[in-house]
Jmol script that loads the backbone (N, CA, C; Angstrom):
load data "model"
ATOM      1  N   UNK A   1       0.788  -1.177   0.024  1.00  0.00           N
ATOM      2  CA  UNK A   1      -0.007  -0.009   0.015  1.00  0.00           C
ATOM      3  C   UNK A   1       0.899   1.279  -0.009  1.00  0.00           C
ATOM      4  N   UNK A   2       0.579   2.228  -0.880  1.00  0.00           N
ATOM      5  CA  UNK A   2       1.305   3.473  -0.884  1.00  0.00           C
ATOM      6  C   UNK A   2       0.567   4.516   0.034  1.00  0.00           C
ATOM      7  N   UNK A   3       1.423   5.286   0.710  1.00  0.00           N
ATOM      8  CA  UNK A   3       0.851   6.374   1.516  1.00  0.00           C
ATOM      9  C   UNK A   3       1.396   7.618   0.901  1.00  0.00           C
ATOM     10  N   UNK A   4       0.492   8.607   0.629  1.00  0.00           N
ATOM     11  CA  UNK A   4       0.910   9.846   0.055  1.00  0.00           C
ATOM     12  C   UNK A   4       0.661  11.001   1.071  1.00  0.00           C
ATOM     13  N   UNK A   5       1.499  12.073   1.013  1.00  0.00           N
ATOM     14  CA  UNK A   5       1.299  13.171   1.880  1.00  0.00           C
ATOM     15  C   UNK A   5       0.851  14.352   1.030  1.00  0.00           C
ATOM     16  N   UNK A   6      -0.215  15.003   1.593  1.00  0.00           N
ATOM     17  CA  UNK A   6      -0.708  16.280   0.960  1.00  0.00           C
ATOM     18  C   UNK A   6       0.216  17.431   1.309  1.00  0.00           C
ATOM     19  N   UNK A   7       1.161  17.800   0.399  1.00  0.00           N
ATOM     20  CA  UNK A   7       2.153  18.757   0.661  1.00  0.00           C
ATOM     21  C   UNK A   7       1.555  20.171   0.789  1.00  0.00           C
ATOM     22  N   UNK A   8       0.357  20.425   0.295  1.00  0.00           N
ATOM     23  CA  UNK A   8      -0.239  21.740   0.393  1.00  0.00           C
ATOM     24  C   UNK A   8      -0.419  22.121   1.897  1.00  0.00           C
ATOM     25  N   UNK A   9      -0.408  21.149   2.812  1.00  0.00           N
ATOM     26  CA  UNK A   9      -0.578  21.439   4.216  1.00  0.00           C
ATOM     27  C   UNK A   9       0.694  21.903   4.805  1.00  0.00           C
ATOM     28  N   UNK A  10       1.798  21.658   4.142  1.00  0.00           N
ATOM     29  CA  UNK A  10       3.158  22.032   4.710  1.00  0.00           C
ATOM     30  C   UNK A  10       3.918  23.119   4.048  1.00  0.00           C
ATOM     31  N   UNK A  11       3.574  23.368   2.828  1.00  0.00           N
ATOM     32  CA  UNK A  11       4.262  24.465   1.971  1.00  0.00           C
ATOM     33  C   UNK A  11       3.497  25.720   2.087  1.00  0.00           C
ATOM     34  N   UNK A  12       4.144  26.795   2.398  1.00  0.00           N
ATOM     35  CA  UNK A  12       3.450  28.084   2.630  1.00  0.00           C
ATOM     36  C   UNK A  12       4.116  29.134   1.773  1.00  0.00           C
ATOM     37  N   UNK A  13       3.292  30.010   1.214  1.00  0.00           N
ATOM     38  CA  UNK A  13       3.735  31.198   0.471  1.00  0.00           C
ATOM     39  C   UNK A  13       3.796  32.372   1.455  1.00  0.00           C
ATOM     40  N   UNK A  14       4.789  33.259   1.253  1.00  0.00           N
ATOM     41  CA  UNK A  14       4.892  34.427   2.049  1.00  0.00           C
ATOM     42  C   UNK A  14       4.596  35.587   1.181  1.00  0.00           C
ATOM     43  N   UNK A  15       3.755  36.470   1.743  1.00  0.00           N
ATOM     44  CA  UNK A  15       3.248  37.637   0.877  1.00  0.00           C
ATOM     45  C   UNK A  15       3.788  38.951   1.399  1.00  0.00           C
ATOM     46  N   UNK A  16       4.314  39.050   2.619  1.00  0.00           N
ATOM     47  CA  UNK A  16       4.791  40.294   3.108  1.00  0.00           C
ATOM     48  C   UNK A  16       6.280  40.490   2.710  1.00  0.00           C
ATOM     49  N   UNK A  17       6.495  40.971   1.509  1.00  0.00           N
ATOM     50  CA  UNK A  17       7.833  41.080   1.012  1.00  0.00           C
ATOM     51  C   UNK A  17       8.261  42.503   0.831  1.00  0.00           C
ATOM     52  N   UNK A  18       9.544  42.773   0.909  1.00  0.00           N
ATOM     53  CA  UNK A  18      10.039  44.141   0.667  1.00  0.00           C
ATOM     54  C   UNK A  18      10.012  44.499  -0.808  1.00  0.00           C
ATOM     55  N   UNK A  19      10.044  43.429  -1.669  1.00  0.00           N
ATOM     56  CA  UNK A  19       9.963  43.648  -3.093  1.00  0.00           C
ATOM     57  C   UNK A  19       8.567  43.439  -3.536  1.00  0.00           C
ATOM     58  N   UNK A  20       8.201  43.973  -4.691  1.00  0.00           N
ATOM     59  CA  UNK A  20       6.890  43.816  -5.271  1.00  0.00           C
ATOM     60  C   UNK A  20       6.720  42.342  -5.563  1.00  0.00           C
ATOM     61  N   UNK A  21       5.589  41.798  -5.242  1.00  0.00           N
ATOM     62  CA  UNK A  21       5.295  40.292  -5.399  1.00  0.00           C
ATOM     63  C   UNK A  21       5.620  39.842  -6.798  1.00  0.00           C
ATOM     64  N   UNK A  22       6.569  38.916  -6.862  1.00  0.00           N
ATOM     65  CA  UNK A  22       6.885  38.258  -8.131  1.00  0.00           C
ATOM     66  C   UNK A  22       7.331  39.139  -9.291  1.00  0.00           C
ATOM     67  N   UNK A  23       7.721  40.399  -8.928  1.00  0.00           N
ATOM     68  CA  UNK A  23       8.317  41.285  -9.904  1.00  0.00           C
ATOM     69  C   UNK A  23       9.679  41.693  -9.514  1.00  0.00           C
ATOM     70  N   UNK A  24      10.652  41.278 -10.240  1.00  0.00           N
ATOM     71  CA  UNK A  24      12.027  41.488  -9.894  1.00  0.00           C
ATOM     72  C   UNK A  24      12.697  42.176 -11.062  1.00  0.00           C
ATOM     73  N   UNK A  25      13.548  43.165 -10.707  1.00  0.00           N
ATOM     74  CA  UNK A  25      14.338  43.842 -11.738  1.00  0.00           C
ATOM     75  C   UNK A  25      15.791  43.141 -11.763  1.00  0.00           C
ATOM     76  N   UNK A  26      16.064  42.423 -12.768  1.00  0.00           N
ATOM     77  CA  UNK A  26      17.342  41.654 -12.812  1.00  0.00           C
ATOM     78  C   UNK A  26      18.280  42.590 -13.694  1.00  0.00           C
ATOM     79  N   UNK A  27      19.347  43.017 -13.053  1.00  0.00           N
ATOM     80  CA  UNK A  27      20.222  44.002 -13.817  1.00  0.00           C
ATOM     81  C   UNK A  27      21.023  43.308 -14.912  1.00  0.00           C
ATOM     82  N   UNK A  28      21.200  44.024 -16.037  1.00  0.00           N
ATOM     83  CA  UNK A  28      22.090  43.546 -17.003  1.00  0.00           C
ATOM     84  C   UNK A  28      23.534  44.010 -16.855  1.00  0.00           C
ATOM     85  N   UNK A  29      23.750  44.998 -15.900  1.00  0.00           N
ATOM     86  CA  UNK A  29      25.035  45.432 -15.471  1.00  0.00           C
ATOM     87  C   UNK A  29      25.022  45.493 -13.976  1.00  0.00           C
ATOM     88  N   UNK A  30      25.960  44.941 -13.313  1.00  0.00           N
ATOM     89  CA  UNK A  30      25.947  44.876 -11.902  1.00  0.00           C
ATOM     90  C   UNK A  30      27.372  45.080 -11.362  1.00  0.00           C
ATOM     91  N   UNK A  31      27.482  45.406 -10.137  1.00  0.00           N
ATOM     92  CA  UNK A  31      28.902  45.656  -9.598  1.00  0.00           C
ATOM     93  C   UNK A  31      29.741  44.410  -9.598  1.00  0.00           C
ATOM     94  N   UNK A  32      29.201  43.263  -9.591  1.00  0.00           N
ATOM     95  CA  UNK A  32      29.992  42.041  -9.543  1.00  0.00           C
ATOM     96  C   UNK A  32      29.268  40.987 -10.383  1.00  0.00           C
ATOM     97  N   UNK A  33      29.970  40.044 -10.903  1.00  0.00           N
ATOM     98  CA  UNK A  33      29.342  39.002 -11.719  1.00  0.00           C
ATOM     99  C   UNK A  33      28.552  38.048 -10.813  1.00  0.00           C
ATOM    100  N   UNK A  34      27.475  37.557 -11.242  1.00  0.00           N
ATOM    101  CA  UNK A  34      26.579  36.571 -10.613  1.00  0.00           C
ATOM    102  C   UNK A  34      26.017  37.079  -9.237  1.00  0.00           C
ATOM    103  N   UNK A  35      25.480  38.297  -9.166  1.00  0.00           N
ATOM    104  CA  UNK A  35      24.872  38.717  -7.886  1.00  0.00           C
ATOM    105  C   UNK A  35      23.616  37.891  -7.608  1.00  0.00           C
ATOM    106  N   UNK A  36      23.349  37.660  -6.331  1.00  0.00           N
ATOM    107  CA  UNK A  36      22.104  36.961  -5.920  1.00  0.00           C
ATOM    108  C   UNK A  36      21.020  37.932  -6.131  1.00  0.00           C
ATOM    109  N   UNK A  37      19.910  37.523  -6.852  1.00  0.00           N
ATOM    110  CA  UNK A  37      18.764  38.320  -7.150  1.00  0.00           C
ATOM    111  C   UNK A  37      17.592  38.015  -6.200  1.00  0.00           C
ATOM    112  N   UNK A  38      17.428  36.752  -5.953  1.00  0.00           N
ATOM    113  CA  UNK A  38      16.261  36.374  -5.147  1.00  0.00           C
ATOM    114  C   UNK A  38      16.574  35.181  -4.289  1.00  0.00           C
ATOM    115  N   UNK A  39      16.210  35.202  -3.077  1.00  0.00           N
ATOM    116  CA  UNK A  39      16.364  34.009  -2.214  1.00  0.00           C
ATOM    117  C   UNK A  39      14.940  33.453  -2.018  1.00  0.00           C
ATOM    118  N   UNK A  40      14.621  32.332  -2.554  1.00  0.00           N
ATOM    119  CA  UNK A  40      13.233  31.908  -2.619  1.00  0.00           C
ATOM    120  C   UNK A  40      12.687  31.559  -1.203  1.00  0.00           C
ATOM    121  N   UNK A  41      13.596  31.327  -0.271  1.00  0.00           N
ATOM    122  CA  UNK A  41      13.042  31.087   1.160  1.00  0.00           C
ATOM    123  C   UNK A  41      12.375  32.320   1.682  1.00  0.00           C
ATOM    124  N   UNK A  42      12.680  33.568   1.089  1.00  0.00           N
ATOM    125  CA  UNK A  42      11.955  34.715   1.486  1.00  0.00           C
ATOM    126  C   UNK A  42      10.517  34.685   0.978  1.00  0.00           C
ATOM    127  N   UNK A  43      10.198  33.827   0.048  1.00  0.00           N
ATOM    128  CA  UNK A  43       8.885  33.771  -0.571  1.00  0.00           C
ATOM    129  C   UNK A  43       8.084  32.541  -0.115  1.00  0.00           C
ATOM    130  N   UNK A  44       8.708  31.572   0.395  1.00  0.00           N
ATOM    131  CA  UNK A  44       7.979  30.456   0.784  1.00  0.00           C
ATOM    132  C   UNK A  44       8.816  29.550   1.661  1.00  0.00           C
ATOM    133  N   UNK A  45       8.125  28.577   2.335  1.00  0.00           N
ATOM    134  CA  UNK A  45       8.859  27.630   3.233  1.00  0.00           C
ATOM    135  C   UNK A  45       8.064  26.349   3.357  1.00  0.00           C
ATOM    136  N   UNK A  46       8.682  25.302   3.854  1.00  0.00           N
ATOM    137  CA  UNK A  46       8.005  24.103   4.098  1.00  0.00           C
ATOM    138  C   UNK A  46       8.204  23.626   5.531  1.00  0.00           C
ATOM    139  N   UNK A  47       7.120  23.065   6.147  1.00  0.00           N
ATOM    140  CA  UNK A  47       7.173  22.623   7.482  1.00  0.00           C
ATOM    141  C   UNK A  47       7.648  21.126   7.496  1.00  0.00           C
ATOM    142  N   UNK A  48       7.678  20.480   6.354  1.00  0.00           N
ATOM    143  CA  UNK A  48       8.040  19.050   6.265  1.00  0.00           C
ATOM    144  C   UNK A  48       9.107  18.900   5.172  1.00  0.00           C
ATOM    145  N   UNK A  49      10.372  19.301   5.394  1.00  0.00           N
ATOM    146  CA  UNK A  49      11.279  19.231   4.303  1.00  0.00           C
ATOM    147  C   UNK A  49      11.706  17.816   3.869  1.00  0.00           C
ATOM    148  N   UNK A  50      11.326  16.762   4.632  1.00  0.00           N
ATOM    149  CA  UNK A  50      11.664  15.452   4.281  1.00  0.00           C
ATOM    150  C   UNK A  50      10.625  14.934   3.297  1.00  0.00           C
ATOM    151  N   UNK A  51       9.326  14.986   3.552  1.00  0.00           N
ATOM    152  CA  UNK A  51       8.259  14.486   2.637  1.00  0.00           C
ATOM    153  C   UNK A  51       7.845  15.565   1.691  1.00  0.00           C
ATOM    154  N   UNK A  52       7.997  16.803   2.003  1.00  0.00           N
ATOM    155  CA  UNK A  52       7.542  17.897   1.110  1.00  0.00           C
ATOM    156  C   UNK A  52       8.615  18.924   0.913  1.00  0.00           C
ATOM    157  N   UNK A  53       9.709  18.500   0.250  1.00  0.00           N
ATOM    158  CA  UNK A  53      10.841  19.548   0.095  1.00  0.00           C
ATOM    159  C   UNK A  53      10.366  20.612  -0.974  1.00  0.00           C
ATOM    160  N   UNK A  54      10.923  21.776  -0.821  1.00  0.00           N
ATOM    161  CA  UNK A  54      10.742  22.744  -1.901  1.00  0.00           C
ATOM    162  C   UNK A  54      11.788  22.558  -2.993  1.00  0.00           C
ATOM    163  N   UNK A  55      11.259  22.680  -4.204  1.00  0.00           N
ATOM    164  CA  UNK A  55      12.167  22.633  -5.317  1.00  0.00           C
ATOM    165  C   UNK A  55      11.865  23.800  -6.228  1.00  0.00           C
ATOM    166  N   UNK A  56      12.870  24.234  -6.969  1.00  0.00           N
ATOM    167  CA  UNK A  56      12.636  25.488  -7.719  1.00  0.00           C
ATOM    168  C   UNK A  56      12.992  25.287  -9.182  1.00  0.00           C
ATOM    169  N   UNK A  57      12.176  25.863 -10.022  1.00  0.00           N
ATOM    170  CA  UNK A  57      12.442  25.807 -11.525  1.00  0.00           C
ATOM    171  C   UNK A  57      12.233  27.196 -12.086  1.00  0.00           C
ATOM    172  N   UNK A  58      13.195  27.725 -12.859  1.00  0.00           N
ATOM    173  CA  UNK A  58      13.070  29.036 -13.452  1.00  0.00           C
ATOM    174  C   UNK A  58      12.401  28.819 -14.804  1.00  0.00           C
ATOM    175  N   UNK A  59      11.267  29.476 -15.009  1.00  0.00           N
ATOM    176  CA  UNK A  59      10.465  29.308 -16.258  1.00  0.00           C
ATOM    177  C   UNK A  59      10.237  30.556 -16.971  1.00  0.00           C
ATOM    178  N   UNK A  60      10.145  30.557 -18.235  1.00  0.00           N
ATOM    179  CA  UNK A  60       9.734  31.713 -19.046  1.00  0.00           C
ATOM    180  C   UNK A  60       8.181  31.886 -19.076  1.00  0.00           C
ATOM    181  N   UNK A  61       7.727  33.070 -19.160  1.00  0.00           N
ATOM    182  CA  UNK A  61       6.233  33.331 -19.237  1.00  0.00           C
ATOM    183  C   UNK A  61       5.672  33.009 -20.621  1.00  0.00           C
ATOM    184  N   UNK A  62       6.425  33.429 -21.622  1.00  0.00           N
ATOM    185  CA  UNK A  62       5.976  33.246 -22.958  1.00  0.00           C
ATOM    186  C   UNK A  62       7.163  32.908 -23.881  1.00  0.00           C
ATOM    187  N   UNK A  63       7.250  31.670 -24.333  1.00  0.00           N
ATOM    188  CA  UNK A  63       6.337  30.575 -24.039  1.00  0.00           C
ATOM    189  C   UNK A  63       6.528  29.987 -22.610  1.00  0.00           C
ATOM    190  N   UNK A  64       5.513  29.349 -22.172  1.00  0.00           N
ATOM    191  CA  UNK A  64       5.594  28.783 -20.780  1.00  0.00           C
ATOM    192  C   UNK A  64       6.453  27.511 -20.865  1.00  0.00           C
ATOM    193  N   UNK A  65       7.732  27.719 -20.504  1.00  0.00           N
ATOM    194  CA  UNK A  65       8.680  26.609 -20.648  1.00  0.00           C
ATOM    195  C   UNK A  65       9.803  26.818 -19.624  1.00  0.00           C
ATOM    196  N   UNK A  66      10.580  25.768 -19.407  1.00  0.00           N
ATOM    197  CA  UNK A  66      11.766  25.901 -18.545  1.00  0.00           C
ATOM    198  C   UNK A  66      12.752  26.827 -19.237  1.00  0.00           C
ATOM    199  N   UNK A  67      13.369  27.701 -18.456  1.00  0.00           N
ATOM    200  CA  UNK A  67      14.356  28.658 -18.967  1.00  0.00           C
ATOM    201  C   UNK A  67      15.546  27.821 -19.428  1.00  0.00           C
ATOM    202  N   UNK A  68      16.015  27.958 -20.626  1.00  0.00           N
ATOM    203  CA  UNK A  68      17.107  27.228 -21.210  1.00  0.00           C
ATOM    204  C   UNK A  68      18.335  28.050 -21.451  1.00  0.00           C
ATOM    205  N   UNK A  69      18.352  29.294 -21.015  1.00  0.00           N
ATOM    206  CA  UNK A  69      19.454  30.144 -21.362  1.00  0.00           C
ATOM    207  C   UNK A  69      20.589  29.927 -20.287  1.00  0.00           C
ATOM    208  N   UNK A  70      21.663  30.720 -20.503  1.00  0.00           N
ATOM    209  CA  UNK A  70      22.820  30.562 -19.576  1.00  0.00           C
ATOM    210  C   UNK A  70      23.051  31.842 -18.781  1.00  0.00           C
ATOM    211  N   UNK A  71      22.319  32.945 -19.075  1.00  0.00           N
ATOM    212  CA  UNK A  71      22.489  34.154 -18.348  1.00  0.00           C
ATOM    213  C   UNK A  71      21.981  34.094 -16.870  1.00  0.00           C
ATOM    214  N   UNK A  72      20.853  33.396 -16.712  1.00  0.00           N
ATOM    215  CA  UNK A  72      20.251  33.267 -15.353  1.00  0.00           C
ATOM    216  C   UNK A  72      20.454  31.812 -14.872  1.00  0.00           C
ATOM    217  N   UNK A  73      20.588  31.746 -13.585  1.00  0.00           N
ATOM    218  CA  UNK A  73      20.628  30.361 -13.018  1.00  0.00           C
ATOM    219  C   UNK A  73      19.899  30.357 -11.670  1.00  0.00           C
ATOM    220  N   UNK A  74      19.278  29.261 -11.364  1.00  0.00           N
ATOM    221  CA  UNK A  74      18.605  29.097 -10.047  1.00  0.00           C
ATOM    222  C   UNK A  74      19.180  27.848  -9.380  1.00  0.00           C
ATOM    223  N   UNK A  75      19.550  27.944  -8.155  1.00  0.00           N
ATOM    224  CA  UNK A  75      20.160  26.794  -7.426  1.00  0.00           C
ATOM    225  C   UNK A  75      19.200  26.096  -6.627  1.00  0.00           C
ATOM    226  N   UNK A  76      19.651  25.108  -5.817  1.00  0.00           N
ATOM    227  CA  UNK A  76      18.723  24.234  -5.055  1.00  0.00           C
ATOM    228  C   UNK A  76      18.059  24.911  -3.976  1.00  0.00           C
ATOM    229  N   UNK A  77      18.573  26.062  -3.479  1.00  0.00           N
ATOM    230  CA  UNK A  77      17.816  26.817  -2.393  1.00  0.00           C
ATOM    231  C   UNK A  77      17.060  27.980  -2.982  1.00  0.00           C
ATOM    232  N   UNK A  78      16.910  28.080  -4.300  1.00  0.00           N
ATOM    233  CA  UNK A  78      16.087  29.071  -4.899  1.00  0.00           C
ATOM    234  C   UNK A  78      16.754  30.397  -5.164  1.00  0.00           C
ATOM    235  N   UNK A  79      18.049  30.522  -5.045  1.00  0.00           N
ATOM    236  CA  UNK A  79      18.656  31.765  -5.404  1.00  0.00           C
ATOM    237  C   UNK A  79      18.767  31.901  -6.907  1.00  0.00           C
ATOM    238  N   UNK A  80      18.322  33.020  -7.430  1.00  0.00           N
ATOM    239  CA  UNK A  80      18.459  33.352  -8.802  1.00  0.00           C
ATOM    240  C   UNK A  80      19.714  34.242  -8.961  1.00  0.00           C
ATOM    241  N   UNK A  81      20.657  33.901  -9.843  1.00  0.00           N
ATOM    242  CA  UNK A  81      21.757  34.744 -10.081  1.00  0.00           C
ATOM    243  C   UNK A  81      21.830  35.020 -11.559  1.00  0.00           C
ATOM    244  N   UNK A  82      22.530  36.087 -11.858  1.00  0.00           N
ATOM    245  CA  UNK A  82      22.653  36.515 -13.285  1.00  0.00           C
ATOM    246  C   UNK A  82      24.150  36.613 -13.616  1.00  0.00           C
ATOM    247  N   UNK A  83      24.557  36.101 -14.711  1.00  0.00           N
ATOM    248  CA  UNK A  83      25.934  36.317 -15.226  1.00  0.00           C
ATOM    249  C   UNK A  83      25.980  37.547 -15.996  1.00  0.00           C
ATOM    250  N   UNK A  84      26.505  38.637 -15.404  1.00  0.00           N
ATOM    251  CA  UNK A  84      26.380  39.931 -16.064  1.00  0.00           C
ATOM    252  C   UNK A  84      27.381  40.121 -17.213  1.00  0.00           C
ATOM    253  N   UNK A  85      28.235  39.026 -17.400  1.00  0.00           N
ATOM    254  CA  UNK A  85      29.144  39.084 -18.615  1.00  0.00           C
ATOM    255  C   UNK A  85      28.441  38.639 -19.825  1.00  0.00           C
ATOM    256  N   UNK A  86      27.215  38.155 -19.806  1.00  0.00           N
ATOM    257  CA  UNK A  86      26.546  37.680 -20.966  1.00  0.00           C
ATOM    258  C   UNK A  86      25.343  38.714 -21.293  1.00  0.00           C
ATOM    259  N   UNK A  87      25.114  38.880 -22.596  1.00  0.00           N
ATOM    260  CA  UNK A  87      24.017  39.809 -22.963  1.00  0.00           C
ATOM    261  C   UNK A  87      22.673  39.303 -22.513  1.00  0.00           C
ATOM    262  N   UNK A  88      21.760  40.270 -22.178  1.00  0.00           N
ATOM    263  CA  UNK A  88      20.521  39.921 -21.631  1.00  0.00           C
ATOM    264  C   UNK A  88      19.431  40.961 -22.085  1.00  0.00           C
ATOM    265  N   UNK A  89      18.347  40.456 -22.513  1.00  0.00           N
ATOM    266  CA  UNK A  89      17.252  41.349 -22.952  1.00  0.00           C
ATOM    267  C   UNK A  89      16.111  41.252 -21.971  1.00  0.00           C
ATOM    268  N   UNK A  90      15.167  42.149 -22.013  1.00  0.00           N
ATOM    269  CA  UNK A  90      14.016  42.134 -21.113  1.00  0.00           C
ATOM    270  C   UNK A  90      13.138  40.958 -21.421  1.00  0.00           C
ATOM    271  N   UNK A  91      12.838  40.132 -20.375  1.00  0.00           N
ATOM    272  CA  UNK A  91      11.987  38.982 -20.494  1.00  0.00           C
ATOM    273  C   UNK A  91      11.146  38.850 -19.206  1.00  0.00           C
ATOM    274  N   UNK A  92      10.192  38.017 -19.220  1.00  0.00           N
ATOM    275  CA  UNK A  92       9.400  37.731 -18.009  1.00  0.00           C
ATOM    276  C   UNK A  92       9.627  36.291 -17.633  1.00  0.00           C
ATOM    277  N   UNK A  93       9.870  36.035 -16.310  1.00  0.00           N
ATOM    278  CA  UNK A  93      10.108  34.745 -15.811  1.00  0.00           C
ATOM    279  C   UNK A  93       9.266  34.522 -14.533  1.00  0.00           C
ATOM    280  N   UNK A  94       9.152  33.294 -14.172  1.00  0.00           N
ATOM    281  CA  UNK A  94       8.554  32.937 -12.894  1.00  0.00           C
ATOM    282  C   UNK A  94       9.210  31.698 -12.316  1.00  0.00           C
ATOM    283  N   UNK A  95       9.071  31.554 -10.992  1.00  0.00           N
ATOM    284  CA  UNK A  95       9.752  30.369 -10.252  1.00  0.00           C
ATOM    285  C   UNK A  95       8.715  29.463  -9.839  1.00  0.00           C
TER     286      UNK A  95
END
end "model"
wireframe off; spacefill off
backbone 0.3
color backbone group
């Protein structure tokens, strides 16, 4: 018999943010290469990291697909970084 866990009971979104919800300005020129843009733990957390871990995927809005470029990167803890040595145009993303 399989037992499943309803992760919606354990994963929470945070809405009281210093930044505008889900709108981030990612610089194409920055003081240092690969600055941290977003720490996703500021936006959400899980009360059950064993059975309901948080995972992060950077996606484009149009088309709705996984981001396949090399300018932006998202790591296992949800930090988005930008390689400012690569060209970058205005685009919309979500995590």
